[in-house]
N, C-alpha and C positions, 0 to 999 in steps of 0.2 A: 679794513686794516691792511696796509701794505708795508711790509718790512724791507722792501727793496729786493734786488736780485739775490738769489741763493748762491752759495759758493759753488755748487755743481752746475748751475745754470738751469737745470730742470729739477722738478720735485724729487723727493726722496724715494729710495727703493723701499718697497713694502712687502713683507713676507707674512704668510699665515703659518704660524708655528703650531697651530692646533691640529694639523694633519701630519700624517707620516707617509711619505717624506714631506717636508715643508713645501708649501706652494708659493711661487712668486706671483703676488697679486698685481704689483705695479713695478715695472723695471725702472731703474733710476741710475744715479751716478755709480753705485756699486754694481759691478757686472756679475752675472750668474757664475762665471768661473771663479771669481774671488769668493763668493759666498760658499760655493761647493767645496772649495779648498778648506774651509773652516767647519762647515756643518754637514758635509756629504751631499748626496744627490738632492736635487730640487725638481719639482714638477712645475712646468710653466707652459702655458698654451699661448703662443704668440698672438698678441692683440686680442686676447680673450676678453669677452665682456660677460659679466655674470648677471647683469640686470635682467635678462630674459629668464634666467634660471632661478632667480630669487625674487619673484614678484612680491611676495608677502613679507619678505625679510629685508632689513636694512642691508645695504651693500657693505661688504667686509672692508672696503677701503675707498678712499676718495679716488677719483679719476678712472672709474671702471665703467662708466656709461659709454655706449658706442661713440657718441659725439661729445668731445670734451677738449678743453684747451683750444677752442676754435675761434678764429677771428670772425667778424661779421661778414667780411668779404669772402665769397666762396673760394676755398682752397682746394687745389688739385695736385696730387702727387704723381710724378711721372718717373719711370725708371731712366737711369742715365743712358744717353744715346738717343732718346726719343723726344727730348725736350724741344729741340729746335723745330721739329716738324709740328709739334703741338703749338708752339709759340706762333709759327707762321699761320696756322689755321685760325687761332684766336685774333691775330692782327688783321687777317683778311675779313673777319667778322666785325672789325672796328672796335674790338674790346680793348679797354685800357688794362694792361697786364703788368703785374710785378712778378719778377722771376727771382727765386732764391736758388742760386746755383751752388752745387756741392764743391765745385772747383772752378777756377777762372776759365771761361770759355776760350780764352786765347785767340787763336786765328779765326775761330768760327764767327760768322757775322750775326750780330744780335740786332734785330730791328730797332731803330731809334725810338720807336713808340714804347718800347719795353723798359720798365724801371728795374734794372739789374742790381741785385745784392749778392755778393759772393761771400760765403761763409767758409771758415777754415776747414781743412780736410782731416783734422783730428777730432774725435768724438767729444772730448771735454770742452775744447774751445768752441766748437760748433754749438753744443748745448748751451754754453754760457751766453751766446749771442742770439740764439734762436728766437726767444720771445720778444726781445727788443726789435728785431727786424720784422717779425710778424706784426707787432703793434704799429711800427712805422708804416708798413705797406697798407695795413688796414685803415689807417688814418688818411691815406693819400687819395681816397675817392676812386679806387680802381674797380674794375669789373671782376677781376679774377687774380688770385695769387697762385702762381705755378711754382711748385717746389720739386727740384730734382732730388729724388730719394737717394739717401746714402746707401752703402752696401748693406745687404741683408745678413749681417754677422752679429755675434754676441756683443761686440764692442759698440755697435750702433743700435742695439735693441731698444733702448729707452727713447732715443731720438725718433726712430721709425714708429714706435708706439704712439708718441705724441703727434707725429705728422699724420698717421693714419686716422687717429681719432679726430684731429682737426679737419681732415678732409671728408669725414663721414657725413652724409647728408641726412 
């Protein structure tokens, strides 16, 4: 069953309210700071996976496995500023690469063999387009999808969570 794109682009924020303080199980469109303004402090371990800790119990939330939201094409996240070096290495190896850039590369030279997709630089718009772009690149018969990781801030926590899980092997 597919109801189409979600209004926030990525799946919902999930909290565990059975603990004190509440625990953020899955970051989503509602940021930690917004939640804390209403309910007080939260516990959250960035990119935490509980699968290893709860072998015999059901997971407390969807999306908590180390690898989740992943395309079939191997996905690799790279910090901003290092992506052109990694692209050049992959192109030298004759890899067909899709690059999801966090911002327009502008003057930087992008190898012609690379299928470039530039996503918006604000978290909500980026999240709204992320899965569609990953599906498009996954269907393109590429060898690798390279994603420039957005900033490691609360605003981008949900997007980075999804990208790190998608890149987990």
